[in-house]
C-alpha positions as CSV (number, residue, x, y, z in Angstrom):
1,M,0.0,0.0,0.0
2,K,1.2,3.5,-0.9
3,I,0.3,6.9,0.6
4,I,0.4,9.9,-1.7
5,V,0.5,13.2,0.1
6,P,0.1,16.5,-1.9
7,M,1.6,19.2,0.3
8,A,3.2,21.8,-2.0
9,G,1.2,24.8,-0.6
10,R,2.9,27.0,2.0
11,G,-0.3,27.6,4.1
12,S,-0.8,31.3,3.7
13,R,-3.7,31.3,6.2
14,L,-1.4,30.0,8.9
15,R,1.2,32.8,8.6
16,P,3.5,33.9,10.2
17,H,4.1,30.3,11.3
18,T,4.4,29.0,7.7
19,L,6.8,31.7,6.6
20,T,9.7,29.5,7.8
21,I,8.2,26.0,7.8
22,P,5.5,24.3,5.6
23,K,2.1,23.9,7.3
24,P,2.3,20.0,7.2
25,L,5.4,20.2,9.4
26,I,3.7,22.3,12.2
27,P,3.5,20.1,15.3
28,I,0.2,18.8,16.7
29,A,0.6,17.3,20.2
30,G,4.3,16.9,19.5
31,K,4.3,15.5,16.0
32,P,4.2,17.2,12.6
33,I,0.7,17.3,11.1
34,V,1.8,15.1,8.1
35,Q,3.3,12.5,10.5
36,R,0.1,12.2,12.5
37,L,-1.8,12.0,9.1
38,V,0.2,9.1,7.7
39,E,0.4,7.2,11.0
40,G,-3.4,7.5,11.4
41,I,-3.9,6.1,7.8
42,A,-1.6,3.2,8.5
43,E,-3.5,2.4,11.7
44,V,-6.9,2.4,9.9
45,L,-5.5,0.3,7.0
46,E,-3.9,-2.2,9.4
47,E,-1.3,-3.2,6.7
48,E,2.2,-2.5,5.8
49,I,2.9,0.8,4.0
50,D,5.4,0.3,1.1
51,E,5.9,3.9,0.0
52,I,5.0,7.4,1.0
53,A,5.2,9.8,-1.9
54,Y,5.3,13.5,-1.0
55,I,4.4,16.2,-3.5
56,I,6.2,19.4,-2.3
57,S,7.5,22.7,-3.5
58,E,11.1,22.6,-4.5
59,D,11.9,25.6,-2.2
60,F,11.0,23.5,0.9
61,G,14.7,22.6,1.0
62,A,16.9,19.7,2.1
63,E,16.1,20.0,5.8
64,I,12.3,19.6,5.2
65,E,12.9,16.7,2.8
66,A,15.1,15.0,5.5
67,K,12.2,15.3,8.0
68,L,9.8,13.8,5.5
69,N,12.1,10.9,4.7
70,A,12.4,10.2,8.5
71,I,8.6,10.1,8.8
72,A,8.4,7.5,6.1
73,K,11.3,5.5,7.6
74,G,9.4,5.5,10.9
75,L,6.7,3.5,9.1
76,K,9.4,1.3,7.4
77,A,8.3,2.7,4.1
78,K,10.2,4.0,1.0
79,S,10.1,7.8,0.8
80,T,9.8,9.5,-2.6
81,I,9.9,13.2,-3.1
82,Y,8.2,14.9,-6.1
83,Y,7.9,18.6,-6.9
84,Q,4.9,20.7,-8.0
85,D,6.4,23.7,-9.7
86,Q,3.1,25.6,-10.2
87,P,0.0,25.8,-8.0
88,L,-2.3,24.2,-10.5
89,G,-4.7,22.3,-8.2
90,T,-5.1,18.9,-6.7
91,G,-5.3,17.0,-9.9
92,H,-2.1,18.5,-11.2
93,A,-0.3,17.9,-7.8
94,I,-1.3,14.2,-7.9
95,M,0.0,13.8,-11.4
96,C,3.4,15.2,-10.3
97,A,3.8,11.9,-8.6
98,K,2.9,9.9,-11.8
99,P,5.7,7.3,-11.4
100,S,4.2,6.2,-8.0
101,L,0.6,6.1,-9.2
102,E,0.1,2.3,-9.5
103,G,-1.3,-0.4,-7.3
104,P,-3.4,0.2,-4.1
105,A,-2.9,3.7,-2.7
106,V,-4.3,6.3,-0.4
107,I,-4.2,9.9,-1.4
108,A,-4.4,12.3,1.5
109,Y,-4.2,16.1,1.8
110,A,-1.7,17.1,4.4
111,D,-3.9,19.6,6.3
112,T,-6.4,17.1,7.5
113,L,-6.3,15.0,10.7
114,F,-9.0,12.4,11.7
115,K,-10.0,9.7,14.1
116,A,-11.7,6.7,12.6
117,D,-12.4,3.0,13.3
118,F,-13.9,1.5,10.2
119,E,-13.0,-1.4,7.9
120,L,-11.8,-0.3,4.5
121,D,-14.0,-1.9,1.7
122,K,-11.2,-3.3,-0.5
123,E,-13.6,-4.8,-2.9
124,A,-14.7,-1.3,-4.0
125,D,-12.7,0.4,-6.7
126,A,-12.3,3.4,-4.4
127,V,-13.3,4.7,-1.0
128,M,-13.8,8.3,-0.2
129,W,-13.5,9.2,3.5
130,V,-16.4,11.3,4.7
131,K,-17.8,12.9,7.8
132,T,-21.4,14.0,8.7
133,V,-21.5,17.8,9.0
134,E,-24.1,20.4,10.0
135,N,-23.4,22.8,7.2
136,P,-22.9,20.7,4.0
137,E,-23.2,23.8,1.8
138,A,-19.7,24.7,2.8
139,F,-18.1,21.4,1.6
140,G,-17.9,18.9,-1.2
141,V,-20.5,16.2,-0.4
142,V,-21.5,12.8,-1.7
143,N,-24.8,11.2,-2.3
144,L,-25.4,7.4,-1.9
145,N,-27.7,4.9,-3.5
146,D,-29.6,2.2,-1.7
147,K,-26.5,-0.1,-2.0
148,G,-24.4,2.4,-0.1
149,E,-22.4,3.3,-3.1
150,I,-21.4,6.9,-4.0
151,T,-23.3,8.1,-7.0
152,E,-22.8,11.8,-6.9
153,L,-20.1,14.2,-5.8
154,V,-21.2,17.9,-5.5
155,E,-19.0,20.8,-4.5
156,K,-20.6,23.3,-2.1
157,P,-24.2,22.5,-3.1
158,K,-26.7,25.4,-2.8
159,D,-29.6,22.9,-2.4
160,F,-29.4,20.0,0.0
161,V,-27.8,16.9,-1.5
162,S,-26.3,15.1,1.5
163,D,-24.6,15.9,4.8
164,L,-21.7,13.6,4.1
165,A,-18.7,15.9,3.5
166,V,-15.5,14.7,1.7
167,I,-12.5,15.2,4.1
168,G,-9.8,14.9,1.5
169,I,-8.6,11.2,2.0
170,Y,-9.2,8.6,-0.8
171,Y,-8.4,4.9,-1.2
172,F,-8.0,3.5,-4.7
173,K,-7.7,-0.3,-5.2
174,D,-5.6,0.5,-8.3
175,V,-4.6,4.2,-8.4
176,T,-3.6,3.7,-12.1
177,Q,-7.3,4.1,-12.9
178,L,-7.3,7.6,-11.4
179,K,-4.0,8.4,-13.1
180,N,-5.5,7.5,-16.5
181,Q,-8.5,9.7,-15.9
182,L,-6.4,12.6,-14.7
183,E,-4.2,12.4,-17.7
184,K,-7.4,13.0,-19.8
185,V,-8.3,15.9,-17.6
186,L,-4.9,17.5,-18.1
187,E,-4.8,16.7,-21.9
188,E,-8.3,18.2,-22.4
189,R,-7.4,21.2,-20.1
190,I,-10.5,20.7,-17.9
191,M,-10.0,23.4,-15.3
192,H,-11.9,25.2,-12.5
193,G,-10.7,28.5,-11.4
194,G,-7.4,27.9,-13.3
195,E,-6.8,24.6,-11.6
196,Y,-7.1,20.9,-12.3
197,Q,-9.1,19.0,-9.7
198,I,-9.1,15.5,-8.5
199,N,-12.9,15.5,-8.6
200,D,-12.9,15.5,-12.4
201,G,-10.8,12.3,-12.4
202,I,-13.1,10.8,-9.9
203,K,-16.2,11.7,-11.9
204,N,-14.6,10.1,-15.0
205,M,-14.0,6.9,-13.1
206,Q,-17.6,6.9,-12.0
207,A,-18.7,7.4,-15.6
208,D,-16.6,4.3,-16.4
209,A,-18.7,2.3,-13.9
210,K,-16.1,2.2,-11.1
211,I,-17.6,1.6,-7.7
212,F,-17.0,4.2,-4.9
213,K,-17.9,3.5,-1.3
214,P,-17.8,5.9,1.7
215,G,-15.6,5.4,4.7
216,K,-17.1,7.3,7.6
217,V,-14.7,8.9,10.1
218,D,-15.6,9.7,13.7
219,E,-13.6,13.0,14.0
220,W,-12.3,15.4,11.3
221,M,-9.8,18.1,12.4
222,D,-8.6,21.0,10.3
223,C,-5.3,22.9,10.4
224,G,-6.2,25.7,8.1
225,N,-5.5,28.7,10.3
226,K,-4.2,29.6,13.7
227,A,-7.5,29.3,15.6
228,V,-8.4,25.8,14.2
229,T,-4.9,24.5,14.5
230,V,-4.8,25.4,18.2
231,E,-8.2,23.7,18.6
232,T,-7.0,20.6,16.7
233,N,-4.0,20.4,19.0
234,S,-6.4,20.4,22.0
235,R,-8.6,17.8,20.5
236,M,-5.7,15.5,19.6
237,L,-4.2,15.8,23.1
238,K,-7.5,14.6,24.5
239,F,-7.7,11.6,22.2
240,I,-4.1,10.6,22.9
241,H,-4.5,11.0,26.7
242,K,-7.6,8.9,26.6
243,E,-6.0,6.1,24.5
244,A,-2.8,6.2,26.5
245,K,-0.8,5.0,23.4
246,E,1.9,7.8,23.5
247,Q,4.0,9.3,26.2
248,L,3.0,12.9,26.3
249,I,5.3,14.3,28.9
250,S,9.0,13.7,28.6
251,D,11.1,12.3,31.4
252,T,13.6,15.1,30.9
253,V,11.2,18.0,31.8
254,Q,12.5,20.1,34.6
255,I,9.8,21.4,37.0
256,E,10.3,24.1,39.6
257,N,7.3,25.2,41.6
258,S,5.0,24.4,38.7
259,E,1.8,22.5,38.0
260,I,0.8,20.5,34.9
261,I,-2.9,19.9,34.3
262,E,-3.3,17.1,31.7
263,P,-3.7,16.5,28.9
264,C,-0.5,18.3,27.8
265,F,2.4,17.4,25.5
266,I,5.7,18.6,26.9
267,G,8.9,17.8,24.9
268,E,12.4,17.0,25.9
269,H,14.5,19.4,28.1
270,V,11.6,21.8,28.7
271,F,12.1,24.0,31.8
272,L,9.0,25.1,33.8
273,K,9.4,27.6,36.6
274,N,6.6,29.1,38.6
275,A,4.2,28.0,35.9
276,K,0.7,26.5,35.6
277,I,0.5,24.6,32.3
278,G,-2.7,23.1,30.9
279,P,-5.0,21.7,30.1
280,N,-4.6,21.2,26.3
281,V,-1.1,22.7,25.9
282,S,1.7,21.5,23.7
283,I,5.3,22.7,24.4
284,G,8.2,21.7,22.1
285,N,11.7,20.6,22.9
286,G,14.0,23.0,24.7
287,T,11.5,25.6,25.6
288,M,11.6,27.7,28.8
289,I,8.5,28.8,30.6
290,D,8.8,31.2,33.5
291,N,6.1,32.8,35.7
292,C,3.3,31.8,33.3
293,S,-0.2,30.5,33.2
294,I,-0.9,28.8,29.9
295,T,-4.0,26.9,28.6
296,E,-5.3,25.8,25.2
297,S,-2.1,26.7,23.4
298,L,0.7,25.5,21.1
299,I,4.3,26.5,21.7
300,Q,7.0,25.1,19.5
301,E,10.7,24.3,20.1
302,N,13.4,26.4,21.9
303,A,11.0,29.3,22.7
304,E,11.2,31.5,25.8
305,V,8.0,32.6,27.4
306,S,7.8,34.6,30.6
307,N,5.4,36.7,32.7
308,A,2.5,35.7,30.6
309,K,-1.1,34.5,30.9
310,L,-1.9,32.8,27.7
311,T,-4.9,31.0,26.2
312,N,-5.6,30.2,22.5
313,A,-1.9,31.1,21.7
314,M,0.5,29.8,19.1
315,I,4.2,30.6,19.5
316,G,6.8,29.6,17.0
317,N,10.3,28.1,17.2
318,F,13.0,30.2,18.9
319,A,10.5,32.9,19.6
320,K,10.8,35.1,22.7
321,F,7.7,36.4,24.5
322,N,7.5,38.5,27.6
323,G,4.3,40.4,28.1
324,D,0.8,40.9,29.2
325,F,-1.1,39.6,26.1
326,T,-3.3,36.6,25.9
327,S,-4.4,35.2,22.5
328,I,-1.4,35.7,20.4
329,S,0.2,34.2,17.2
330,L,4.0,34.7,17.2
331,G,6.1,33.2,14.4
332,D,9.5,31.6,14.4
333,Y,12.4,33.8,15.7
334,S,10.1,36.6,16.6
335,V,10.6,38.7,19.8
336,L,7.9,40.4,21.8
337,E,9.1,41.7,25.2
């Protein structure tokens, strides 16, 4: 099984944090978004992952590529890097990984996290992972027939079609079928808003009598902007704490006159002094917290935070913050004191 991850966008809605690091590498509960994504997919599939193919921007650089390779290695999978040189949509991004588009594969966008416990229907030609939503007009939704097969895919319907929203994760029994249809989309220059979309390849497969089934997820978490990323961090911490599958607080944390209210992720060599941390706080490796009260926040590595009362905050790597603000968003290497 392969996992194909289009992730070339820089995440403009999450700036300033994505000015120095791509959005899929932003940590959620101590792990990069893309790592939590592929590990979650591997857990649902319950089978060996042979390859993870990343579609990135060439300017991500060698350090980011090394991190992506390490994530694949952690799943004992081959890592392949492809480049998307122009922002021409999801269909174009997937086709940038053309040499890897064969055999069974999952395609997953790297700004989506989920919790799910369903059996993948591997008899279907494809499975689209969906979640019941209250405002389907804001999403792409699917309609089902009486056999439970997907018969219609509608983007942001004005009239009610269904409340099953597509979350951006797809399984293909043989992804070659999608590749063949997307080749036609590109050759015929079928574009929407100047972009080639995966949906046109999917609709061509359906027209060719391929069977699509839904895979319903229990939780769907977004990382589109600062507010929802902090919320996703909090939700993920709660899931991990309840499941007790990961150690969330490092043994190397130094605590002086401080209190931790779980769930929290606290990385290696973090120093807490006169602090009250939690619930739902993630603190990256090497960060120093002094005289602070922090809840519902995400602080990355090697930051220094002092004399603060924070909630709904997001602080980047190597940032320094000393002040009397609350809901802040401070990028890497920034100083506010």
